[in-house]
C-alpha positions as CSV (number, residue, x, y, z in Angstrom):
1,M,-25.7,-2.4,5.1
2,L,-25.1,-3.4,8.7
3,L,-27.1,-6.6,8.3
4,W,-25.1,-7.6,5.2
5,A,-21.9,-6.8,7.0
6,A,-23.0,-9.3,9.7
7,V,-23.6,-11.9,7.1
8,V,-20.2,-11.3,5.6
9,G,-18.6,-11.5,9.0
10,F,-20.1,-14.9,9.6
11,L,-19.1,-16.2,6.1
12,G,-15.6,-14.7,6.4
13,A,-15.0,-16.6,9.7
14,L,-16.2,-19.9,8.0
15,A,-13.9,-19.3,5.0
16,T,-11.0,-18.7,7.3
17,M,-11.7,-21.8,9.4
18,L,-12.1,-23.9,6.3
19,F,-8.7,-22.9,5.0
20,R,-7.2,-23.7,8.5
21,E,-8.8,-27.1,8.6
22,C,-7.5,-27.9,5.1
23,I,-4.0,-27.2,6.4
24,Y,-4.5,-29.5,9.4
25,G,-5.9,-32.2,7.2
26,L,-3.1,-32.1,4.7
27,Q,-0.6,-32.1,7.5
28,L,-2.0,-35.3,8.8
29,L,-2.0,-36.8,5.3
30,L,1.6,-35.9,4.6
31,T,3.3,-36.4,8.0
32,G,0.8,-38.1,10.3
33,Q,0.5,-35.1,12.6
34,S,-1.0,-31.6,12.6
35,G,-0.4,-28.4,14.4
36,S,3.0,-26.7,14.8
37,F,5.0,-26.7,11.6
38,V,8.2,-26.5,13.7
39,A,7.3,-29.7,15.6
40,M,6.3,-31.3,12.3
41,A,9.7,-30.5,10.8
42,K,11.6,-31.7,13.8
43,S,9.8,-35.1,13.6
44,L,10.8,-35.6,9.9
45,P,14.1,-37.1,8.7
46,W,16.5,-34.6,7.0
47,S,15.7,-35.9,3.5
48,M,12.0,-35.1,4.0
49,R,12.8,-31.6,5.4
50,L,14.8,-31.0,2.3
51,L,12.4,-32.4,-0.3
52,L,8.9,-31.6,1.0
53,P,9.1,-27.8,0.6
54,A,10.6,-28.3,-2.9
55,A,7.7,-30.6,-3.9
56,G,5.2,-28.1,-2.5
57,G,6.8,-25.3,-4.4
58,L,6.6,-27.3,-7.7
59,I,2.9,-28.0,-7.1
60,A,2.2,-24.4,-6.0
61,G,3.9,-23.1,-9.1
62,A,2.0,-25.4,-11.4
63,I,-1.3,-24.2,-9.9
64,L,-0.3,-20.6,-10.3
65,V,0.4,-21.2,-14.0
66,L,-3.2,-22.5,-14.3
67,A,-4.5,-19.4,-12.5
68,K,-2.7,-17.1,-14.9
69,R,-4.4,-18.8,-17.8
70,V,-7.8,-18.2,-16.4
71,P,-9.3,-15.1,-18.3
72,S,-10.3,-12.3,-16.0
73,S,-11.2,-8.7,-16.4
74,A,-10.8,-7.9,-12.7
75,T,-7.9,-8.0,-10.2
76,S,-7.8,-11.0,-7.9
77,D,-6.2,-8.9,-5.1
78,Y,-8.9,-7.8,-2.6
79,M,-7.1,-4.6,-1.7
80,E,-7.1,-3.4,-5.3
81,A,-10.7,-4.5,-5.7
82,V,-11.6,-2.2,-2.8
83,A,-9.2,0.7,-3.3
84,I,-9.2,1.1,-7.1
85,G,-11.6,-1.5,-8.5
86,D,-15.3,-2.1,-8.4
87,G,-15.4,-4.8,-5.7
88,N,-15.5,-7.7,-8.2
89,I,-13.1,-10.5,-7.2
90,P,-12.7,-13.3,-9.8
91,V,-13.8,-16.7,-8.3
92,R,-11.7,-19.2,-10.2
93,Q,-8.5,-17.2,-10.1
94,S,-8.9,-16.5,-6.4
95,L,-9.6,-20.2,-5.6
96,L,-6.6,-21.3,-7.6
97,R,-4.3,-18.8,-6.0
98,S,-5.5,-19.9,-2.5
99,L,-4.9,-23.5,-3.5
100,S,-1.4,-22.6,-4.5
101,S,-0.8,-20.9,-1.2
102,L,-2.2,-24.0,0.6
103,A,0.4,-26.1,-1.2
104,T,3.2,-23.8,-0.1
105,V,2.0,-23.4,3.5
106,V,1.3,-27.1,4.2
107,T,4.8,-28.2,2.9
108,G,6.7,-25.8,5.2
109,G,7.0,-22.6,3.2
110,S,8.2,-19.7,5.3
111,I,5.1,-17.6,4.6
112,G,2.0,-16.5,6.4
113,R,-1.4,-18.2,5.9
114,E,-3.3,-15.0,6.7
115,G,-3.1,-13.8,3.0
116,P,-5.2,-16.5,1.5
117,M,-7.5,-16.5,4.6
118,V,-8.4,-12.9,4.1
119,Q,-8.6,-13.4,0.3
120,L,-11.2,-16.1,0.7
121,A,-13.2,-14.0,3.2
122,A,-13.1,-11.1,0.8
123,L,-14.2,-13.4,-2.1
124,A,-17.1,-14.6,0.0
125,A,-18.2,-11.0,0.5
126,S,-17.8,-10.2,-3.2
127,L,-20.0,-13.1,-4.1
128,V,-22.7,-12.0,-1.6
129,G,-22.6,-8.5,-3.0
130,R,-22.8,-9.7,-6.6
131,F,-25.7,-12.1,-5.8
132,T,-27.6,-9.2,-4.2
133,H,-26.8,-6.8,-7.1
134,F,-24.9,-4.2,-5.0
135,N,-23.7,-1.1,-6.8
136,P,-19.9,-0.8,-7.1
137,A,-19.5,1.6,-4.1
138,R,-21.5,-0.7,-1.8
139,L,-19.8,-3.8,-3.2
140,R,-16.4,-2.3,-2.4
141,L,-17.5,-1.7,1.1
142,L,-18.8,-5.2,1.5
143,V,-15.5,-6.7,0.3
144,A,-13.7,-4.5,2.9
145,C,-16.0,-6.0,5.5
146,G,-15.0,-9.5,4.3
147,A,-11.3,-8.6,4.6
148,A,-11.9,-7.3,8.1
149,A,-13.6,-10.5,9.0
150,G,-10.6,-12.5,7.7
151,I,-8.1,-10.5,9.7
152,T,-10.2,-10.8,12.8
153,S,-10.6,-14.5,12.4
154,A,-6.9,-15.1,11.8
155,Y,-5.6,-13.0,14.8
156,N,-8.5,-12.9,17.3
157,A,-8.3,-9.1,17.1
158,P,-11.7,-7.5,16.0
159,I,-10.7,-3.9,16.7
160,A,-7.4,-4.3,14.9
161,G,-9.1,-6.1,12.0
162,A,-11.5,-3.2,11.5
163,F,-8.6,-0.7,11.7
164,F,-6.5,-2.8,9.3
165,V,-9.1,-2.4,6.6
166,T,-9.8,1.3,7.3
167,E,-6.2,2.3,7.7
168,I,-4.6,0.2,5.0
169,V,-7.2,-0.9,2.5
170,L,-9.7,2.0,2.6
171,G,-7.1,4.6,3.6
172,A,-9.4,6.7,5.7
173,I,-11.6,6.3,8.8
174,V,-15.1,7.4,7.8
175,M,-18.1,6.4,9.9
176,E,-20.2,5.4,6.9
177,S,-17.6,2.7,6.1
178,F,-16.1,2.1,9.6
179,G,-19.5,1.0,11.1
180,P,-20.1,-1.9,8.7
181,V,-16.5,-3.0,9.0
182,V,-16.7,-3.1,12.8
183,V,-19.9,-5.1,12.6
184,A,-18.3,-7.7,10.3
185,S,-15.2,-7.9,12.6
186,V,-17.3,-8.5,15.7
187,V,-19.5,-11.1,14.1
188,A,-16.5,-12.9,12.7
189,N,-14.8,-12.9,16.2
190,I,-18.0,-14.3,17.9
191,T,-18.3,-17.0,15.2
192,M,-14.7,-18.1,15.6
193,R,-15.1,-18.4,19.3
194,E,-18.1,-20.6,18.9
195,L,-16.4,-23.0,16.4
196,P,-14.7,-26.1,17.8
197,G,-11.0,-26.1,18.2
198,Y,-10.7,-22.4,18.6
199,H,-7.7,-20.9,20.4
200,P,-5.8,-17.6,20.0
201,A,-2.8,-17.6,17.7
202,Y,-0.6,-16.0,20.3
203,E,-0.6,-16.8,24.0
204,M,0.6,-13.6,25.5
205,P,2.0,-13.6,29.1
206,P,1.0,-10.7,31.5
207,F,2.9,-7.6,30.6
208,P,5.0,-6.3,33.5
209,P,4.7,-2.8,34.9
210,I,7.1,-0.3,33.3
211,A,9.1,2.1,35.5
212,G,9.4,5.7,34.4
213,I,12.9,5.7,32.9
214,E,12.5,2.4,31.2
215,I,10.0,3.9,28.8
216,L,13.0,5.4,27.0
217,W,14.3,2.0,26.1
218,F,11.0,1.2,24.3
219,V,11.5,4.4,22.3
220,L,15.0,3.1,21.3
221,L,13.4,-0.2,20.4
222,G,11.0,1.8,18.1
223,I,14.0,3.5,16.4
224,M,15.6,0.1,15.8
225,A,12.4,-1.3,14.4
226,G,11.9,1.8,12.2
227,I,15.4,1.3,10.7
228,A,15.1,-2.5,10.3
229,A,11.7,-2.7,8.8
230,P,12.5,-0.9,5.5
231,Q,15.6,-3.1,5.1
232,F,13.5,-6.2,5.6
233,L,11.1,-5.0,2.9
234,R,14.0,-4.1,0.6
235,L,15.4,-7.6,1.1
236,L,12.1,-9.1,0.1
237,G,12.0,-6.9,-3.0
238,F,15.6,-7.8,-3.9
239,S,14.8,-11.5,-3.6
240,K,11.8,-11.2,-5.9
241,K,14.0,-9.4,-8.5
242,L,16.7,-12.0,-8.2
243,F,14.3,-14.9,-8.8
244,T,12.6,-13.1,-11.7
245,K,15.9,-12.6,-13.4
246,S,16.6,-16.3,-13.2
247,A,14.1,-16.8,-16.2
248,L,13.1,-20.1,-14.7
249,P,9.5,-21.3,-15.3
250,L,7.3,-20.5,-12.4
251,P,7.0,-24.1,-11.1
252,L,10.8,-24.5,-11.1
253,R,11.2,-21.1,-9.5
254,L,9.0,-22.0,-6.6
255,G,10.5,-25.5,-6.4
256,L,14.0,-23.9,-6.1
257,G,12.7,-21.6,-3.4
258,G,11.3,-24.6,-1.5
259,L,14.5,-26.5,-1.9
260,L,16.5,-23.7,-0.4
261,V,14.1,-23.4,2.5
262,G,14.3,-27.2,3.0
263,L,18.1,-26.9,3.0
264,I,18.0,-24.3,5.7
265,S,15.5,-26.3,7.7
266,I,18.0,-29.3,8.0
267,W,19.9,-27.2,10.5
268,M,17.1,-24.8,11.6
269,P,13.7,-26.4,11.5
270,E,12.2,-23.3,13.1
271,V,12.1,-21.6,9.6
272,W,9.1,-23.8,8.7
273,G,5.7,-22.1,8.8
274,N,4.7,-18.6,9.7
275,G,6.4,-18.5,13.1
276,Y,3.4,-18.8,15.5
277,S,5.0,-21.5,17.7
278,V,8.4,-19.9,17.8
279,V,7.0,-16.5,18.9
280,N,4.9,-18.3,21.6
281,S,8.1,-20.0,22.7
282,L,10.0,-16.7,22.9
283,L,7.2,-15.3,25.0
284,H,7.1,-18.1,27.6
285,T,10.5,-19.7,27.7
286,P,14.1,-18.3,28.0
287,W,16.3,-18.5,24.9
288,L,20.1,-18.0,24.5
289,W,20.8,-14.8,22.6
290,W,22.8,-16.6,19.9
291,S,20.0,-19.1,19.3
292,V,17.6,-16.2,18.8
293,L,20.0,-14.4,16.5
294,L,20.6,-17.4,14.3
295,M,16.9,-18.2,14.2
296,L,16.1,-14.6,13.2
297,L,18.7,-14.5,10.4
298,F,17.7,-17.9,9.0
299,K,13.9,-17.0,9.2
300,V,14.4,-13.8,7.4
301,A,16.4,-15.6,4.7
302,A,13.7,-18.3,4.4
303,T,10.9,-15.7,4.2
304,A,12.8,-13.7,1.5
305,I,13.4,-16.9,-0.5
306,T,9.7,-18.1,-0.2
307,T,8.2,-14.8,-1.2
308,G,10.8,-13.9,-3.7
309,S,10.3,-17.2,-5.6
310,G,6.7,-16.1,-6.2
311,A,4.8,-18.0,-3.6
312,V,1.3,-16.8,-2.7
313,G,0.8,-16.0,1.0
314,G,1.1,-13.3,3.6
315,I,4.1,-11.7,5.3
316,F,2.1,-10.2,8.1
317,T,2.8,-13.1,10.5
318,P,6.5,-13.4,9.6
319,T,6.7,-9.7,10.2
320,L,5.4,-10.2,13.7
321,F,8.0,-13.0,14.1
322,V,10.9,-10.6,13.1
323,G,9.6,-7.9,15.4
324,A,9.4,-10.4,18.3
325,A,13.0,-11.7,17.7
326,I,14.4,-8.1,17.5
327,G,12.6,-7.1,20.6
328,Y,13.8,-10.2,22.5
329,L,17.4,-9.6,21.5
330,F,17.1,-6.0,22.5
331,G,15.7,-7.0,25.9
332,Q,18.5,-9.5,26.5
333,A,21.1,-6.8,25.6
334,L,19.6,-4.4,28.1
335,H,19.7,-7.2,30.8
336,V,23.5,-7.5,30.2
337,V,24.1,-3.7,30.3
338,L,21.6,-2.9,33.1
339,P,21.0,-6.2,35.0
340,G,17.9,-6.1,37.2
341,A,16.9,-2.6,36.0
342,T,14.7,-3.6,33.0
343,S,11.8,-5.8,32.3
344,A,12.1,-9.4,31.1
345,P,13.0,-9.8,27.4
346,F,9.5,-11.1,26.5
347,A,8.1,-7.6,27.3
348,Y,10.4,-6.1,24.6
349,A,9.4,-9.0,22.3
350,M,5.8,-8.1,22.6
351,V,6.3,-4.4,22.0
352,G,8.8,-5.3,19.2
353,M,6.1,-7.1,17.4
354,G,3.9,-4.0,17.3
355,A,6.7,-1.6,16.4
356,F,8.1,-3.7,13.5
357,L,4.5,-4.2,12.2
358,A,3.8,-0.5,12.4
359,A,7.0,0.3,10.5
360,A,6.4,-2.4,7.8
361,T,2.7,-1.7,7.2
362,S,2.7,2.1,7.6
363,A,-0.3,1.5,9.9
364,P,0.7,2.4,13.5
365,L,-2.8,2.6,14.9
366,M,-3.7,-0.9,13.7
367,A,-0.4,-2.3,15.1
368,I,-1.0,-0.7,18.5
369,L,-4.6,-2.0,18.7
370,M,-3.6,-5.5,17.6
371,I,-0.9,-6.1,20.3
372,F,-3.2,-4.5,22.9
373,E,-6.0,-6.9,21.9
374,M,-3.6,-9.8,22.1
375,T,-2.4,-8.9,25.6
376,L,-5.5,-7.2,27.0
377,S,-3.2,-5.4,29.4
378,Y,-3.2,-1.7,30.0
379,Q,0.4,-1.9,31.1
380,V,1.5,-2.4,27.5
381,V,-0.3,0.6,26.1
382,L,2.2,3.4,26.8
383,P,5.4,1.7,25.7
384,L,3.6,0.2,22.7
385,M,2.2,3.5,21.6
386,L,5.5,5.3,21.8
387,S,7.4,2.5,20.1
388,C,5.0,2.0,17.3
389,V,4.7,5.7,16.5
390,V,8.5,6.2,16.6
391,A,9.0,3.2,14.4
392,Y,6.4,4.4,11.9
393,F,8.0,7.9,11.5
394,I,11.5,6.5,11.3
395,A,10.5,4.1,8.6
396,R,8.6,6.8,6.7
397,S,11.6,9.1,6.9
398,I,13.9,6.5,5.3
399,N,11.9,5.6,2.2
400,G,8.2,5.4,3.1
401,A,8.0,1.7,2.0
402,S,5.1,-0.5,3.0
403,M,4.6,-4.3,2.6
404,Y,1.3,-3.5,0.8
405,D,1.4,-2.1,-2.8
406,I,-1.8,-0.2,-2.3
407,T,-0.3,1.7,0.6
408,I,2.7,2.6,-1.5
409,K,0.4,3.8,-4.3
410,R,-1.7,5.8,-1.9
411,N,1.4,7.5,-0.4
412,R,2.6,8.4,-3.9
413,D,-0.9,9.7,-4.8
414,A,-1.0,11.8,-1.6
415,Q,2.4,13.3,-2.4
416,E,1.1,14.0,-5.9
417,R,-2.0,15.7,-4.5
418,V,0.2,17.9,-2.3
419,R,2.4,18.7,-5.3
420,L,-0.5,19.5,-7.5
421,R,-2.2,21.7,-4.9
422,G,1.0,23.7,-4.7
423,I,1.4,24.0,-8.5
424,H,1.9,27.6,-9.7
425,M,1.7,28.7,-13.3
426,S,5.5,29.1,-13.3
427,E,5.6,25.3,-13.7
428,L,3.3,25.3,-16.7
429,I,4.7,28.2,-18.7
430,R,5.5,27.4,-22.3
431,P,7.1,29.7,-24.9
432,A,4.6,32.1,-26.6
433,D,5.6,31.8,-30.3
434,T,3.0,34.2,-31.6
435,V,4.4,37.5,-30.3
436,L,4.9,40.7,-32.3
437,P,5.8,44.3,-31.4
438,L,3.4,47.2,-31.6
439,T,5.2,48.3,-34.8
440,A,4.7,45.0,-36.6
441,S,3.4,45.5,-40.2
442,F,0.2,44.1,-41.5
443,S,2.0,41.5,-43.6
444,E,3.9,40.3,-40.6
445,I,0.7,39.9,-38.7
446,S,-1.1,38.0,-41.5
447,G,2.0,35.9,-42.1
448,L,2.1,34.8,-38.4
449,F,-1.6,33.9,-38.5
450,L,-0.9,31.8,-41.6
451,K,1.9,30.0,-39.8
452,Y,0.1,29.3,-36.5
453,P,-3.5,28.2,-36.2
454,V,-4.3,30.6,-33.4
455,K,-7.1,33.2,-32.9
456,Y,-4.9,35.8,-31.2
457,I,-1.4,37.2,-31.5
458,Y,0.2,38.7,-28.4
459,I,1.5,42.3,-28.8
460,V,4.4,43.7,-26.7
461,D,6.1,47.1,-26.5
462,Q,9.8,47.8,-26.9
463,R,10.4,46.6,-23.3
464,N,8.6,43.3,-23.9
465,R,5.6,44.4,-21.8
466,Y,2.3,42.9,-22.7
467,C,-0.1,45.4,-24.4
468,G,-2.9,43.2,-25.6
469,V,-3.8,41.0,-28.6
470,V,-4.5,41.3,-32.3
471,A,-7.5,39.1,-33.2
472,L,-7.7,37.0,-36.3
473,Q,-11.3,38.2,-36.7
474,D,-10.1,41.8,-37.1
475,I,-7.4,40.9,-39.7
476,T,-9.9,38.8,-41.7
477,S,-12.5,41.6,-41.6
478,C,-9.9,44.1,-42.9
479,L,-9.0,41.8,-45.8
480,L,-12.6,41.2,-46.7
481,E,-13.3,44.9,-46.7
482,K,-10.2,45.5,-48.9
483,S,-9.1,48.3,-46.6
484,D,-5.7,50.0,-46.9
485,T,-3.3,47.7,-45.1
486,Q,0.1,49.1,-46.3
487,T,0.4,51.7,-43.6
488,R,-1.3,49.8,-40.8
489,V,0.6,48.2,-37.9
490,A,-0.1,46.1,-34.9
491,A,-0.9,49.1,-32.7
492,D,-3.9,49.9,-35.0
493,F,-5.5,46.5,-34.3
494,V,-4.5,45.8,-30.7
495,R,-7.3,45.0,-28.3
496,R,-6.1,46.5,-25.0
497,E,-9.2,45.5,-23.1
498,F,-8.3,41.8,-23.7
499,L,-6.4,41.6,-20.4
500,H,-7.0,38.0,-19.3
501,V,-3.5,37.3,-18.0
502,V,-1.9,34.8,-15.7
503,T,1.0,35.4,-13.3
504,P,3.6,32.9,-12.3
505,E,2.4,32.8,-8.7
506,M,-1.2,32.2,-9.6
507,S,-2.7,29.0,-8.2
508,L,-4.2,26.2,-10.2
509,G,-7.8,27.2,-9.1
510,D,-7.3,30.9,-10.0
511,A,-5.9,30.1,-13.4
512,L,-8.7,27.7,-14.1
513,Q,-11.2,30.4,-13.3
514,S,-9.4,32.7,-15.7
515,F,-9.9,30.1,-18.5
516,L,-13.6,29.8,-17.6
517,D,-14.0,33.5,-18.1
518,H,-12.1,33.4,-21.4
519,Q,-13.0,30.7,-23.9
520,G,-9.6,30.3,-25.4
521,E,-6.9,27.6,-25.6
522,R,-4.1,29.6,-23.9
523,L,-3.5,32.7,-21.8
524,P,-0.5,35.0,-21.7
525,V,1.7,34.9,-18.6
526,V,3.1,38.2,-17.3
527,R,5.6,38.8,-14.5
528,S,2.9,40.7,-12.5
529,H,0.1,43.1,-13.0
530,E,2.3,46.0,-12.1
531,D,5.2,44.8,-14.3
532,P,3.5,43.1,-17.3
533,E,6.6,41.7,-18.9
534,L,5.5,38.8,-21.2
535,L,7.0,35.5,-20.0
536,G,5.2,33.0,-22.2
537,A,1.8,31.3,-22.3
538,V,-0.1,28.7,-20.3
539,Y,-2.2,26.2,-22.4
540,K,-5.6,24.9,-21.3
541,T,-4.5,21.3,-21.9
542,S,-1.7,21.5,-19.4
543,L,-3.9,23.1,-16.8
544,L,-6.7,20.6,-17.2
545,D,-4.3,17.7,-17.1
546,A,-3.0,18.8,-13.7
547,Y,-6.5,19.5,-12.5
548,F,-7.7,16.1,-13.7
549,R,-4.9,14.3,-11.9
550,L,-5.7,16.1,-8.7
551,D,-9.5,15.4,-9.1
552,R,-8.9,11.7,-10.0
553,S,-6.7,11.2,-7.1
554,H,-9.4,12.6,-4.7
555,E,-12.0,10.4,-6.3
556,L,-10.0,7.2,-5.9
557,H,-9.4,7.8,-2.2
558,A,-12.8,9.4,-1.3
């Protein structure tokens, strides 16, 4: 498996580089220059800034319409293919969606390019696994290796790439899967470094030493990021609902989104692209606070418009942009309040990137490792760890949202598992309709058996205490033998040894064991063994349904 992981790491790096070169080539074709989207936007006349994103949106939407018409039995999302699928990623649908993303990105859409890059790397892994006839479990792992290679290639962060997949996609760090993922990440990073034109996405300055008391300000930054990230995700969701309600065809919807982004870019060309160049500028040159604030507001709006309109792409990089801007503003505010007593704003921007990413992805470990790998400075570790962890817990306490649907589903499933483990029979009790007193006549007993298709009738005394059951078999035998039934009552037929009962506090596992000992469809529920007041019945179907959901949830995330 490690050998195949290395192959996938190499192919994932090539797929990522191919997508990047396509972007540069189309930039040259459209505008005569390649590289920074912000520089490209600034060089264009206002009319081109307005119309180019709109045209790109129309083309991207038309390609998505074609992608939706392609028949496919599998999901095109690599995360779902790994987490809940069999590892099969449809080729034509994935290529068309990546082509749509390329149209959006290259025409200035405010969206990340890492989404299609990782998708293509995962697709390459899926094709390798299918060609070599991997079983579903190994194929899922190979696709995870491809995703790790894509993240590593996009951000020059092999450790963070490995932890991105294990923490977000796989949902657990297990050595059997973590080992191949690490190999794929390392090979992808080595491959990218050997390819011509390689340079890190972010050029991080040296992180300054942090004095003892200043660490508290990074905790405060984590609190701010933890509060802001869920609102950012909520805004993206609101934008998506708003565009969906417009009832416009998909190409027109994306075209409208592009037009709005183009309109913003007339005054603020920094909204074009994923924000790489602007973050690098924040880290290396001084900015006025109001310029950063305006840029942040317009960039958030442009990202919400682009993603909300239905464009295919990532929001990982725009999330880093938002975190950097929030951190920079926070650092500038501290300089005003405590001049000379705090680090430069760029230090807070660097930590802000990690904190906001941790809060938005619900993956603090990955965020810590990514920023550390970008800086390669031990000085950043302590403030970064504190800020990321605080941001994560603050965000989780607000609503537990994540930018990735699979993480949201996994969190819900985890909550469901906890709830199911804590289920007691009191939650599954249903009324026991087949109950008679000890004094019930034979005609009442036979009438109840005729009314309900059951094998046993529960018998209670005058205080509603459970005494046992009357079996259908005994009543049938009595009728066949033509015995005297006029004077006989329930007390004459009751089976007192039939004492398989359930109590309200009994756990799911104990109740299931009781059903295994008793081959019936239901069991009586009594208040306690000392006080056997009959409360109702628990049905096997209800119990097995709860147990199946718990077992299925474990299976999906094993």
